[in-house]
DSSP file (Angstrom, degrees, kcal/mol; ACC not computed):
  #  RESIDUE AA STRUCTURE BP1 BP2  ACC     N-H-->O    O-->H-N    N-H-->O    O-->H-N    TCO  KAPPA ALPHA  PHI   PSI    X-CA   Y-CA   Z-CA
    1    1 A M              0   0    0      0, 0.0     2,-0.1     0, 0.0     0, 0.0   0.000 360.0 360.0 360.0 131.5  -35.4   38.0  101.1
    2    2 A G        -     0   0    0      1,-0.1     2,-0.3     2,-0.0     0, 0.0  -0.291 360.0 -92.7 -79.8 166.3  -36.2   41.7  100.8
    3    3 A L        -     0   0    0      1,-0.1     2,-0.8    -2,-0.1     3,-0.1  -0.578  26.4-145.5 -79.9 142.8  -39.7   43.2  100.5
    4    4 A H    >   +     0   0    0     -2,-0.3     3,-1.9     1,-0.2     4,-0.2  -0.744  24.1 170.8-109.3  81.3  -40.9   43.9   97.0
    5    5 A F  G >  S+     0   0    0     -2,-0.8    28,-1.8     1,-0.3     3,-1.7   0.729  71.2  75.7 -62.9 -20.3  -43.0   47.0   97.4
    6    6 A D  G 3  S+     0   0    0     26,-0.3    -1,-0.3     1,-0.3    26,-0.1   0.688  91.7  54.5 -66.2 -15.9  -43.2   47.1   93.6
    7    7 A R  G <  S+     0   0    0     -3,-1.9    -1,-0.3    26,-0.1     2,-0.2   0.473  93.7  96.6 -92.4  -3.8  -45.7   44.3   93.8
    8    8 A L    <   -     0   0    0     -3,-1.7    26,-2.2    -4,-0.2     2,-0.4  -0.549  56.2-157.4 -89.6 149.6  -48.0   46.2   96.2
    9    9 A S  E     -a   34   0A   0     -2,-0.2    45,-1.7    24,-0.2    46,-1.5  -0.999  16.8-170.9-119.3 131.0  -51.1   48.3   95.5
   10   10 A V  E     -ab  35  55A   0     24,-2.7    26,-3.0    -2,-0.4     2,-0.6  -0.978  14.1-148.4-126.1 130.7  -51.9   50.8   98.2
   11   11 A L  E     -ab  36  56A   0     44,-2.5    46,-3.4    -2,-0.4     2,-0.6  -0.882  10.9-159.0 -97.9 123.6  -55.0   52.9   98.5
   12   12 A V  E     -ab  37  57A   0     24,-2.8    26,-2.2    -2,-0.6     2,-0.6  -0.916   6.4-171.8-103.3 119.2  -54.5   56.3  100.1
   13   13 A V  E     +ab  38  58A   0     44,-3.1    46,-2.8    -2,-0.6     2,-0.3  -0.920  27.7 140.2-114.4 104.9  -57.7   57.9  101.6
   14   14 A E        -     0   0    0     24,-2.3    26,-0.1    -2,-0.6    48,-0.1  -0.985  39.7-159.9-151.1 130.1  -56.9   61.4  102.6
   15   15 A D  S    S+     0   0    0     -2,-0.3     2,-0.8    46,-0.2    -1,-0.1   0.690  74.7  82.5 -88.9 -19.0  -59.0   64.6  102.3
   16   16 A T  S  > S-     0   0    0      1,-0.2     4,-2.7     2,-0.0     3,-0.3  -0.781  71.6-150.2 -89.2 113.6  -56.2   67.1  102.6
   17   17 A L  H  > S+     0   0    0     -2,-0.8     4,-2.8     1,-0.2     5,-0.2   0.870  92.5  50.7 -55.5 -45.8  -54.6   67.4   99.2
   18   18 A P  H  > S+     0   0    0      0, 0.0     4,-2.2     0, 0.0    -1,-0.2   0.911 114.4  45.0 -60.6 -39.2  -51.0   68.3  100.4
   19   19 A M  H  > S+     0   0    0     -3,-0.3     4,-2.8     2,-0.2    -2,-0.2   0.887 112.1  52.3 -70.3 -37.5  -51.0   65.3  102.8
   20   20 A Q  H  X S+     0   0    0     -4,-2.7     4,-2.5     2,-0.2     5,-0.2   0.932 111.4  46.8 -60.9 -45.2  -52.5   63.0  100.1
   21   21 A K  H  X S+     0   0    0     -4,-2.8     4,-2.6    -5,-0.2    -2,-0.2   0.896 112.1  50.9 -63.8 -40.1  -49.7   64.1   97.7
   22   22 A L  H  X S+     0   0    0     -4,-2.2     4,-2.7    -5,-0.2     5,-0.2   0.946 111.3  46.9 -62.8 -48.8  -47.1   63.6  100.4
   23   23 A L  H  X S+     0   0    0     -4,-2.8     4,-2.5     1,-0.2    -2,-0.2   0.929 114.3  47.5 -59.1 -45.8  -48.3   60.1  101.2
   24   24 A C  H  X S+     0   0    0     -4,-2.5     4,-2.4    -5,-0.2    -1,-0.2   0.906 112.2  50.2 -62.5 -41.6  -48.4   59.2   97.5
   25   25 A S  H  X S+     0   0    0     -4,-2.6     4,-2.5     2,-0.2    -2,-0.2   0.917 110.9  48.4 -63.4 -44.4  -45.0   60.6   96.9
   26   26 A V  H  X S+     0   0    0     -4,-2.7     4,-2.2     2,-0.2    -2,-0.2   0.929 111.8  50.0 -62.3 -44.5  -43.5   58.7   99.8
   27   27 A L  H  <>S+     0   0    0     -4,-2.5     5,-2.5     1,-0.2     4,-0.4   0.904 111.6  47.9 -61.9 -41.1  -45.1   55.4   98.6
   28   28 A Q  H ><5S+     0   0    0     -4,-2.4     3,-1.0     1,-0.2    -1,-0.2   0.888 110.3  52.2 -66.6 -38.0  -43.8   56.0   95.1
   29   29 A T  H 3<5S+     0   0    0     -4,-2.5    -2,-0.2     1,-0.3    -1,-0.2   0.860 105.7  55.0 -64.6 -35.1  -40.3   56.7   96.6
   30   30 A L  T 3<5S-     0   0    0     -4,-2.2    -1,-0.3    -5,-0.2   -25,-0.2   0.581 123.0-109.6 -73.7  -8.6  -40.5   53.4   98.5
   31   31 A G  T < 5 +     0   0    0     -3,-1.0    -3,-0.2    -4,-0.4   -23,-0.2   0.653  53.3 171.4  91.8  16.5  -41.2   51.7   95.2
   32   32 A V      < -     0   0    0     -5,-2.5   -26,-0.3    -6,-0.2    -1,-0.2  -0.421  28.8-141.9 -62.8 131.7  -44.9   50.8   95.7
   33   33 A G  S    S+     0   0    0    -28,-1.8     2,-0.4   -25,-0.4   -24,-0.2   0.909  79.7  20.0 -66.1 -47.7  -46.2   49.5   92.3
   34   34 A R  E     -a    9   0A   0    -26,-2.2   -24,-2.7     2,-0.0     2,-0.6  -0.985  62.9-170.5-130.6 123.3  -49.7   51.0   92.3
   35   35 A V  E     -a   10   0A   0     -2,-0.4     2,-0.3   -26,-0.2   -24,-0.2  -0.958  10.3-174.6-114.3 116.8  -50.8   54.0   94.4
   36   36 A L  E     -a   11   0A   0    -26,-3.0   -24,-2.8    -2,-0.6     2,-0.3  -0.728   6.5-160.2-105.3 157.1  -54.5   54.6   94.3
   37   37 A K  E     +a   12   0A   0     -2,-0.3     2,-0.3   -26,-0.2   -24,-0.2  -0.986  16.9 176.1-144.4 154.5  -56.2   57.6   96.0
   38   38 A A  E     -a   13   0A   0    -26,-2.2   -24,-2.3    -2,-0.3     3,-0.1  -0.978  26.8-138.4-150.0 153.3  -59.5   58.9   97.3
   39   39 A S  S    S+     0   0    0     -2,-0.3     2,-0.3   -26,-0.2    24,-0.2   0.473  81.5   9.1 -99.4  -2.4  -60.5   62.1   99.1
   40   40 A D  S  > S-     0   0    0     22,-0.1     4,-2.8   -26,-0.1    26,-0.2  -0.973  82.8 -92.9-163.1 172.2  -62.9   60.7  101.7
   41   41 A G  H  > S+     0   0    0     24,-2.6     4,-2.3    -2,-0.3     5,-0.2   0.833 118.9  54.0 -62.9 -34.9  -64.1   57.4  103.1
   42   42 A E  H  > S+     0   0    0      2,-0.2     4,-1.6     1,-0.2    -1,-0.2   0.959 115.4  38.5 -65.1 -50.5  -67.1   57.1  100.8
   43   43 A R  H  > S+     0   0    0      1,-0.2     4,-2.7     2,-0.2     5,-0.2   0.867 113.1  60.0 -66.0 -35.1  -65.0   57.4   97.7
   44   44 A G  H  X S+     0   0    0     -4,-2.8     4,-2.6     1,-0.2    -2,-0.2   0.902 103.9  48.5 -58.8 -42.7  -62.3   55.3   99.4
   45   45 A F  H  X S+     0   0    0     -4,-2.3     4,-2.5     2,-0.2    -1,-0.2   0.887 110.4  52.0 -67.5 -36.9  -64.7   52.4   99.7
   46   46 A S  H  X S+     0   0    0     -4,-1.6     4,-2.2     2,-0.2    -2,-0.2   0.942 112.8  44.0 -62.4 -47.0  -65.7   52.7   96.1
   47   47 A V  H  X S+     0   0    0     -4,-2.7     4,-3.0     1,-0.2     5,-0.4   0.906 112.0  54.5 -64.3 -40.5  -62.1   52.6   95.0
   48   48 A F  H  X S+     0   0    0     -4,-2.6     4,-2.4    -5,-0.2    -2,-0.2   0.924 110.5  45.8 -57.0 -46.3  -61.4   49.8   97.4
   49   49 A Q  H  < S+     0   0    0     -4,-2.5    -1,-0.2     1,-0.2    -2,-0.2   0.877 117.1  44.3 -66.3 -38.0  -64.2   47.8   95.8
   50   50 A E  H  < S+     0   0    0     -4,-2.2    -2,-0.2    -5,-0.2    -1,-0.2   0.898 128.5  23.7 -72.9 -41.2  -63.1   48.5   92.3
   51   51 A E  H  < S-     0   0    0     -4,-3.0    -3,-0.2    -5,-0.2    -2,-0.2   0.661  82.2-147.3-105.9 -20.2  -59.4   48.0   92.7
   52   52 A C     <  -     0   0    0     -4,-2.4    -4,-0.1    -5,-0.4    -3,-0.1   0.951  26.3-156.0  47.9  64.6  -59.0   45.6   95.8
   53   53 A P        -     0   0    0      0, 0.0   -43,-0.2     0, 0.0     3,-0.1  -0.183  20.9-126.3 -68.7 162.5  -55.7   47.1   97.0
   54   54 A D  S    S+     0   0    0    -45,-1.7     2,-0.3     1,-0.2   -44,-0.2   0.799  92.6  17.1 -76.5 -30.8  -53.2   45.1   99.1
   55   55 A I  E     -b   10   0A   0    -46,-1.5   -44,-2.5    30,-0.1     2,-0.5  -0.990  66.7-148.2-143.3 145.8  -53.1   47.8  101.9
   56   56 A V  E     -bc  11  87A   0     30,-2.5    32,-3.1    -2,-0.3     2,-0.5  -0.979   6.4-167.8-117.8 129.0  -55.3   50.8  102.8
   57   57 A L  E     +bc  12  88A   0    -46,-3.4   -44,-3.1    -2,-0.5     2,-0.4  -0.975  19.8 178.4-108.9 122.4  -53.8   54.0  104.3
   58   58 A S  E     -bc  13  89A   0     30,-2.4    32,-3.4    -2,-0.5   -44,-0.2  -0.985  27.8-132.7-133.2 137.3  -56.6   56.2  105.7
   59   59 A D  E     - c   0  90A   0    -46,-2.8    32,-0.2    -2,-0.4     8,-0.2  -0.426  19.5-137.9 -70.4 157.1  -56.8   59.5  107.5
   60   60 A W  S    S+     0   0    0     30,-1.1     7,-2.7     1,-0.2     2,-0.8   0.948  85.4  52.8 -82.3 -57.3  -59.0   59.5  110.5
   61   61 A H  S    S+     0   0    0      5,-0.2     2,-0.3     6,-0.1   -46,-0.2  -0.731  70.0 135.1 -94.0 109.1  -60.8   62.9  110.2
   62   62 A M        -     0   0    0     -2,-0.8   -22,-0.1    -3,-0.1   -23,-0.0  -0.964  46.4 -94.6-143.1 157.4  -62.4   63.4  106.8
   63   63 A E  S    S+     0   0    0     -2,-0.3    -2,-0.0   -24,-0.2     2,-0.0  -0.957  94.4   2.0-120.0 143.6  -65.8   64.8  105.6
   64   64 A P  S    S+     0   0    0      0, 0.0     2,-0.5     0, 0.0    -1,-0.1  -0.985 139.3  22.3 -84.9 -15.3  -68.3   63.5  104.9
   65   65 A V  S    S-     0   0    0     -4,-0.0   -24,-2.6     4,-0.0   -23,-0.2  -0.949  77.3-154.1-117.6 119.1  -67.1   59.9  105.7
   66   66 A H     >  -     0   0    0     -2,-0.5     4,-1.9   -26,-0.2     3,-0.3  -0.266  31.3 -94.7 -89.8 176.2  -64.2   59.6  108.1
   67   67 A G  H  > S+     0   0    0     -7,-2.7     4,-2.6     1,-0.2     5,-0.2   0.828 120.2  53.9 -60.5 -38.5  -61.6   56.8  108.5
   68   68 A L  H  > S+     0   0    0     -8,-0.5     4,-2.5     1,-0.2    -1,-0.2   0.890 109.0  50.4 -66.5 -36.6  -63.3   54.9  111.2
   69   69 A D  H  > S+     0   0    0     -3,-0.3     4,-2.4    -9,-0.2    -2,-0.2   0.897 109.8  51.1 -65.0 -39.0  -66.5   54.7  109.1
   70   70 A L  H  X S+     0   0    0     -4,-1.9     4,-2.7     2,-0.2     5,-0.2   0.931 110.0  48.8 -62.4 -45.4  -64.3   53.4  106.2
   71   71 A I  H  X S+     0   0    0     -4,-2.6     4,-2.9     1,-0.2     5,-0.3   0.936 110.9  51.2 -58.7 -46.4  -62.8   50.8  108.4
   72   72 A H  H  X S+     0   0    0     -4,-2.5     4,-2.7     1,-0.2     5,-0.4   0.911 111.2  47.8 -56.9 -44.7  -66.3   49.7  109.6
   73   73 A E  H  X S+     0   0    0     -4,-2.4     4,-1.7     2,-0.2    -1,-0.2   0.919 114.4  45.4 -65.3 -44.6  -67.5   49.5  106.0
   74   74 A I  H  < S+     0   0    0     -4,-2.7    -2,-0.2     1,-0.2    -1,-0.2   0.923 120.4  39.5 -65.1 -43.7  -64.4   47.4  104.8
   75   75 A R  H  < S+     0   0    0     -4,-2.9    -2,-0.2    -5,-0.2    -1,-0.2   0.852 127.5  27.8 -76.3 -36.0  -64.6   45.1  107.9
   76   76 A R  H  < S+     0   0    0     -4,-2.7    -3,-0.2    -5,-0.3    -2,-0.2   0.635  87.1 101.9-109.5 -15.4  -68.3   44.6  108.3
   77   77 A N    ><  -     0   0    0     -4,-1.7     3,-2.1    -5,-0.4     6,-0.1  -0.587  62.7-146.6 -72.8 121.7  -69.9   45.0  104.9
   78   78 A P  T 3  S+     0   0    0      0, 0.0    -1,-0.2     0, 0.0     5,-0.1   0.706  98.9  56.3 -63.2 -16.7  -70.7   41.5  103.6
   79   79 A L  T 3  S+     0   0    0      3,-0.0    -2,-0.1     4,-0.0    -5,-0.1   0.459  76.9 126.3 -91.7  -1.3  -70.0   42.8  100.0
   80   80 A S    <   -     0   0    0     -3,-2.1     3,-0.4    -7,-0.2    -6,-0.1  -0.320  60.0-139.9 -58.2 135.2  -66.5   44.0  100.9
   81   81 A R  S    S+     0   0    0      1,-0.3     2,-0.2     2,-0.1    -1,-0.1   0.763  91.0  11.0 -72.6 -25.0  -64.0   42.5   98.5
   82   82 A N    >   +     0   0    0     -8,-0.1     3,-1.6     1,-0.1    -1,-0.3  -0.609  60.9 179.0-155.1  88.4  -61.3   41.9  101.2
   83   83 A R  T 3  S+     0   0    0     -3,-0.4    -2,-0.1     1,-0.3    -1,-0.1   0.683  85.1  54.9 -65.4 -17.5  -62.5   42.3  104.8
   84   84 A M  T 3  S+     0   0    0     59,-0.1    -1,-0.3     2,-0.1    -9,-0.1   0.218  73.7 135.1-103.4  14.9  -59.0   41.3  106.1
   85   85 A V    <   -     0   0    0     -3,-1.6     2,-0.2     1,-0.1   -30,-0.1  -0.364  66.5-104.9 -59.8 138.4  -57.0   43.9  104.1
   86   86 A P        -     0   0    0      0, 0.0   -30,-2.5     0, 0.0     2,-0.5  -0.514  38.6-163.0 -65.5 131.2  -54.4   45.6  106.3
   87   87 A I  E     -c   56   0A   0     -2,-0.2    21,-2.2    19,-0.2    22,-1.9  -0.977   7.7-164.0-121.9 121.6  -55.6   49.1  107.2
   88   88 A I  E     -cd  57 109A   0    -32,-3.1   -30,-2.4    -2,-0.5     2,-0.5  -0.921  12.8-148.8-105.4 115.6  -53.1   51.7  108.5
   89   89 A L  E     -cd  58 110A   0     20,-2.5    22,-3.1    -2,-0.6     2,-0.5  -0.748   9.8-159.1 -88.2 125.5  -54.9   54.6  110.2
   90   90 A V  E     +cd  59 111A   0    -32,-3.4   -30,-1.1    -2,-0.5     2,-0.3  -0.909  26.7 146.0-108.9 125.5  -53.0   57.9  109.8
   91   91 A T  E     - d   0 112A   0     20,-2.3    22,-3.0    -2,-0.5   -32,-0.0  -0.983  55.5-126.1-155.5 161.9  -53.8   60.7  112.2
   92   92 A G  S    S+     0   0    0     -2,-0.3     2,-0.5    20,-0.2    20,-0.1   0.460  85.8  91.4 -88.1  -2.7  -52.4   63.6  114.2
   93   93 A Y        +     0   0    0      1,-0.1    -2,-0.1     2,-0.0    20,-0.0  -0.803  39.7 167.0-100.0 131.4  -53.7   62.2  117.5
   94   94 A N        +     0   0    0     -2,-0.5    -1,-0.1    18,-0.1     2,-0.1   0.263  28.9 132.7-124.9  12.7  -51.6   59.9  119.6
   95   95 A A    >>  -     0   0    0      1,-0.1     4,-2.0     4,-0.0     3,-0.8  -0.393  65.7-118.4 -65.7 142.1  -53.6   59.8  122.9
   96   96 A R  H 3> S+     0   0    0      1,-0.3     4,-2.6     2,-0.2     5,-0.2   0.849 112.2  55.1 -52.5 -42.5  -54.0   56.3  124.2
   97   97 A P  H 3> S+     0   0    0      0, 0.0     4,-2.3     0, 0.0    -1,-0.3   0.878 108.6  49.7 -61.9 -34.2  -57.9   56.4  124.1
   98   98 A R  H <> S+     0   0    0     -3,-0.8     4,-2.5     2,-0.2    -2,-0.2   0.919 110.7  48.4 -67.7 -43.4  -57.7   57.3  120.4
   99   99 A V  H  X S+     0   0    0     -4,-2.0     4,-2.5     1,-0.2    -1,-0.2   0.919 112.7  49.3 -61.7 -43.2  -55.3   54.5  119.6
  100  100 A A  H  X S+     0   0    0     -4,-2.6     4,-2.9    -5,-0.2    -2,-0.2   0.900 110.1  50.8 -63.8 -41.1  -57.6   52.1  121.5
  101  101 A L  H  X S+     0   0    0     -4,-2.3     4,-1.1     2,-0.2    -2,-0.2   0.915 111.1  48.3 -63.5 -42.5  -60.6   53.3  119.6
  102  102 A A  H  X>S+     0   0    0     -4,-2.5     5,-2.4     2,-0.2     4,-0.7   0.935 113.6  47.0 -61.8 -46.1  -58.8   52.8  116.3
  103  103 A R  H ><5S+     0   0    0     -4,-2.5     3,-1.1     1,-0.2    -2,-0.2   0.922 112.3  49.5 -60.5 -45.0  -57.7   49.3  117.3
  104  104 A D  H 3<5S+     0   0    0     -4,-2.9    -1,-0.2     1,-0.3    -2,-0.2   0.659 106.1  57.8 -72.1 -14.8  -61.2   48.4  118.5
  105  105 A S  H 3<5S-     0   0    0     -4,-1.1    -1,-0.3    -3,-0.5    -2,-0.2   0.591 127.4 -95.5 -87.4 -13.0  -62.6   49.7  115.2
  106  106 A G  T <<5 +     0   0    0     -3,-1.1   -19,-0.2    -4,-0.7    -3,-0.2   0.536  68.5 153.6 112.0   8.8  -60.5   47.2  113.3
  107  107 A A      < -     0   0    0     -5,-2.4    -1,-0.3    -6,-0.2   -19,-0.2  -0.466  32.9-154.9 -66.9 141.7  -57.4   49.2  112.3
  108  108 A T  S    S+     0   0    0    -21,-2.2     2,-0.3     1,-0.2   -20,-0.2   0.878  74.3   5.6 -83.0 -42.1  -54.4   47.0  111.7
  109  109 A E  E     -d   88   0A   0    -22,-1.9   -20,-2.5    -7,-0.1     2,-0.4  -0.896  64.1-140.5-139.6 166.5  -51.8   49.7  112.5
  110  110 A Y  E     -d   89   0A   0     -2,-0.3     2,-0.5   -22,-0.2   -20,-0.2  -0.999  12.7-170.6-134.6 127.4  -51.7   53.3  113.6
  111  111 A L  E     -d   90   0A   0    -22,-3.1   -20,-2.3    -2,-0.4     2,-0.4  -0.981  13.3-146.3-125.7 122.3  -49.4   56.0  112.2
  112  112 A V  E     -d   91   0A   0     -2,-0.5   -20,-0.2   -22,-0.2   -18,-0.1  -0.716  28.8 -96.7 -93.3 133.6  -49.1   59.4  113.9
  113  113 A K  S    S+     0   0    0    -22,-3.0     2,-0.1    -2,-0.4     3,-0.0  -0.653 103.0  50.1 -81.4 144.8  -48.5   62.5  111.9
  114  114 A P  S    S+     0   0    0      0, 0.0     2,-0.3     0, 0.0    -2,-0.1   0.637  82.8 159.9 -74.7 152.4  -45.9   63.9  111.4
  115  115 A F        -     0   0    0     -2,-0.1     2,-0.2    -4,-0.1    -2,-0.1  -0.894  33.8-123.2-134.5 162.4  -44.1   60.7  110.3
  116  116 A S     >  -     0   0    0     -2,-0.3     4,-2.0     1,-0.1     5,-0.2  -0.625  30.4-109.6-101.1 166.0  -41.0   59.9  108.3
  117  117 A A  H  > S+     0   0    0      1,-0.2     4,-2.6    -2,-0.2     5,-0.2   0.875 122.7  55.5 -59.3 -36.6  -40.8   57.8  105.2
  118  118 A D  H  > S+     0   0    0      2,-0.2     4,-2.4     1,-0.2    -1,-0.2   0.888 103.8  53.1 -64.6 -39.6  -39.0   55.2  107.3
  119  119 A D  H  > S+     0   0    0      2,-0.2     4,-2.0     1,-0.2    -2,-0.2   0.932 111.9  45.4 -60.1 -46.0  -42.0   55.2  109.8
  120  120 A L  H  X S+     0   0    0     -4,-2.0     4,-2.4     1,-0.2    -2,-0.2   0.915 111.8  51.4 -65.1 -43.2  -44.4   54.5  106.9
  121  121 A A  H  X S+     0   0    0     -4,-2.6     4,-2.8     1,-0.2    -1,-0.2   0.896 109.1  51.7 -60.8 -40.1  -42.1   51.8  105.4
  122  122 A R  H  X S+     0   0    0     -4,-2.4     4,-2.5     2,-0.2    -1,-0.2   0.904 109.3  49.5 -63.6 -41.7  -41.9   50.1  108.8
  123  123 A R  H  X S+     0   0    0     -4,-2.0     4,-2.2     2,-0.2    -2,-0.2   0.924 113.0  46.8 -63.9 -43.3  -45.7   50.0  109.2
  124  124 A I  H  X S+     0   0    0     -4,-2.4     4,-1.6     1,-0.2    -2,-0.2   0.941 113.4  48.1 -63.8 -46.3  -46.1   48.6  105.7
  125  125 A A  H  X S+     0   0    0     -4,-2.8     4,-3.3     1,-0.2     5,-0.3   0.884 109.9  54.5 -60.3 -38.2  -43.3   46.0  106.3
  126  126 A Y  H  X S+     0   0    0     -4,-2.5     4,-2.4     1,-0.2    -1,-0.2   0.929 107.9  46.8 -63.7 -45.8  -45.0   45.1  109.7
  127  127 A V  H  < S+     0   0    0     -4,-2.2    -1,-0.2     1,-0.2    -2,-0.2   0.788 118.0  44.5 -70.0 -23.9  -48.4   44.4  108.1
  128  128 A I  H  < S+     0   0    0     -4,-1.6    -2,-0.2    -5,-0.2    -1,-0.2   0.927 121.3  35.5 -80.0 -48.6  -46.7   42.3  105.4
  129  129 A N  H  < S+     0   0    0     -4,-3.3    -2,-0.2     1,-0.2    -3,-0.2   0.724 125.7  36.9 -81.6 -22.7  -44.3   40.3  107.6
  130  130 A R  S  < S-     0   0    0     -4,-2.4    -1,-0.2    -5,-0.3    -2,-0.1  -0.465  74.6-178.5-129.6  62.1  -46.4   39.9  110.7
  131  131 A P        -     0   0    0      0, 0.0     2,-0.3     0, 0.0    -3,-0.1  -0.323  20.7-135.5 -62.7 144.2  -50.0   39.3  109.6
  132  132 A R        -     0   0    0     -5,-0.1    16,-0.1     1,-0.1    14,-0.0  -0.738  15.7-107.6-103.3 149.9  -52.4   39.0  112.5
  133  133 A D        -     0   0    0     -2,-0.3    12,-3.4    11,-0.1     2,-0.4  -0.306  38.2-123.0 -62.8 157.3  -55.2   36.5  112.9
  134  134 A F  E     -E  144   0B   0     10,-0.3     2,-0.5    12,-0.0    -1,-0.1  -0.848  12.2-144.9-109.5 146.6  -58.7   37.9  112.5
  135  135 A V  E     -E  143   0B   0      8,-3.2     8,-1.7    -2,-0.4     2,-0.7  -0.929   7.0-164.0-109.5 126.8  -61.4   37.7  115.1
  136  136 A D  E     +E  142   0B   0     -2,-0.5     6,-0.2     6,-0.2    -2,-0.0  -0.876  33.5 140.9-113.5  98.3  -65.0   37.3  113.8
  137  137 A N  E >>  -E  141   0B   0      4,-3.1     3,-1.6    -2,-0.7     4,-1.0  -0.285  44.1-156.9-128.9  44.3  -67.3   38.2  116.7
  138  138 A L  T 34  +     0   0    0      1,-0.3    -2,-0.1     2,-0.3     4,-0.0  -0.395  68.8  31.2 -67.0 143.2  -70.0   40.0  114.7
  139  139 A P  T 34 S+     0   0    0      0, 0.0    -1,-0.3     0, 0.0     3,-0.1  -0.984 131.1  40.5 -89.3   1.6  -72.0   42.1  115.3
  140  140 A N  T <4 S-     0   0    0     -3,-1.6     2,-0.3     1,-0.3    -2,-0.3   0.905 123.9  -6.4 -79.3 -42.1  -69.6   43.3  118.0
  141  141 A Y  E  <  +E  137   0B   0     -4,-1.0    -4,-3.1     2,-0.0     2,-0.3  -0.979  44.4 174.8-159.2 138.3  -66.2   43.1  116.2
  142  142 A F  E     +E  136   0B   0     -2,-0.3    -6,-0.2    -6,-0.2   -67,-0.1  -0.928  48.5  79.5-140.2 121.9  -64.5   41.9  113.1
  143  143 A G  E    S-E  135   0B   0     -8,-1.7    -8,-3.2    -2,-0.3     3,-0.1  -0.986  78.1 -25.8 169.7-171.8  -60.9   42.7  112.6
  144  144 A P  E    S-E  134   0B   0      0, 0.0   -10,-0.3     0, 0.0     2,-0.1  -0.306  73.4 -93.4 -64.5 145.0  -57.3   41.8  113.5
  145  145 A D        -     0   0    0    -12,-3.4   -12,-0.0     1,-0.2   -11,-0.0  -0.393  32.2-141.9 -55.7 128.8  -56.7   40.1  116.8
  146  146 A R  S    S+     0   0    0     -3,-0.1     2,-0.5    -2,-0.1    -1,-0.2   0.670  78.1  90.8 -75.0 -15.9  -55.9   42.9  119.2
  147  147 A R        -     0   0    0      1,-0.2    -2,-0.1     0, 0.0     3,-0.0  -0.713  54.4-173.5 -82.1 123.9  -53.3   40.8  121.0
  148  148 A R        +     0   0    0     -2,-0.5     2,-0.3   -16,-0.1    -1,-0.2   0.689  66.4  47.6 -89.2 -20.8  -49.9   41.5  119.4
  149  149 A T  S    S-     0   0    0      2,-0.0     2,-0.5     0, 0.0    -1,-0.0  -0.883  72.6-135.0-123.5 154.1  -48.0   38.8  121.3
  150  150 A K        -     0   0    0     -2,-0.3     2,-0.8    -3,-0.0     3,-0.1  -0.911  19.5-131.5-107.3 133.0  -48.6   35.2  122.1
  151  151 A D    >   -     0   0    0     -2,-0.5     3,-1.1     1,-0.2    -2,-0.0  -0.743  11.4-159.5 -85.3 111.1  -48.0   34.0  125.6
  152  152 A A  T 3  S+     0   0    0     -2,-0.8    -1,-0.2     1,-0.3    -2,-0.0   0.776  91.4  56.6 -62.8 -26.0  -45.9   30.9  125.4
  153  153 A A  T 3  S+     0   0    0     -3,-0.1     2,-0.3     2,-0.0    -1,-0.3   0.706  88.2  91.9 -79.0 -20.0  -47.0   29.8  128.9
  154  154 A H    <   +     0   0    0     -3,-1.1     5,-0.1     1,-0.1    -4,-0.0  -0.581  46.9 171.8 -79.2 133.9  -50.7   30.0  127.9
  155  155 A N        +     0   0    0     -2,-0.3    -1,-0.1     3,-0.1    -3,-0.1  -0.381  47.7  50.9-141.6  62.6  -52.1   26.7  126.7
  156  156 A G  S    S-     0   0    0      1,-0.1    -2,-0.0     2,-0.0     0, 0.0  -0.977  84.9 -92.6-177.1 175.7  -55.9   27.0  126.3
  157  157 A P  S    S+     0   0    0      0, 0.0     2,-0.4     0, 0.0    -1,-0.1   0.742  96.1  79.8 -78.4 -22.4  -58.7   29.0  124.9
  158  158 A R        +     0   0    0      1,-0.1    -3,-0.1     5,-0.0    -2,-0.0  -0.728  40.3 153.7 -95.4 133.1  -59.4   31.2  127.9
  159  159 A R        +     0   0    0     -2,-0.4     2,-0.2    -5,-0.1    -1,-0.1   0.619  44.9  86.8-124.9 -27.2  -57.2   34.2  128.5
  160  160 A R  S >> S-     0   0    0      1,-0.1     3,-0.7     2,-0.0     4,-0.6  -0.489  73.9-128.0 -86.4 149.8  -59.2   36.8  130.5
  161  161 A R  G >4 S+     0   0    0      1,-0.2     3,-1.4     2,-0.2     4,-0.4   0.880 110.2  60.7 -58.4 -38.0  -59.5   36.9  134.3
  162  162 A D  G >4 S+     0   0    0      1,-0.3     3,-1.2     2,-0.2    -1,-0.2   0.822  92.6  66.5 -60.1 -30.9  -63.3   37.0  133.8
  163  163 A D  G X4 S+     0   0    0     -3,-0.7     3,-0.5     1,-0.3    -1,-0.3   0.792 102.3  46.9 -61.5 -27.1  -63.2   33.6  132.1
  164  164 A F  G << S+     0   0    0     -3,-1.4    -1,-0.3    -4,-0.6    -2,-0.2   0.521 100.3  66.5 -95.0  -5.3  -62.1   31.9  135.3
  165  165 A N  G <         0   0    0     -3,-1.2    -1,-0.2    -4,-0.4    -2,-0.1   0.187 360.0 360.0 -99.6  16.4  -64.7   33.6  137.6
  166  166 A Q    <         0   0    0     -3,-0.5    -1,-0.2    -4,-0.1    -2,-0.1   0.446 360.0 360.0 -97.9 360.0  -67.7   31.9  136.0
């Protein structure tokens, strides 16, 4: 069975108008049913609360509220309408520490600019077809399980080396 992007609503949070238009255009070309938009994280959270989209695409660097703050608000605000919404962080930075910071902030996926329509479609398909469990360890972390693979040989609750040195 194929994906029905026409049933999706996607919120695009991007402060650069040409990039916002490009993302919206690509999503419409992919057949996404409803494309919502906001120009910064603060407005993005308002639209998120009003519309409750299926997926959020957010730029990292925006003023006055950037993408990591938006992720924090969606994931940790007790009034958030869907704390487990897939969030794809879109950015021009691909350094490993940046990817780790995005992951540790609660981003579901990471998409580096420049990207192709196919790259975006793959990220959307991935968050739909391979939803991740969520970890609730507030106040430290709430978000998708950072482990992408399951170790078939592991058969217990403890996974870290530190767990066995106690």
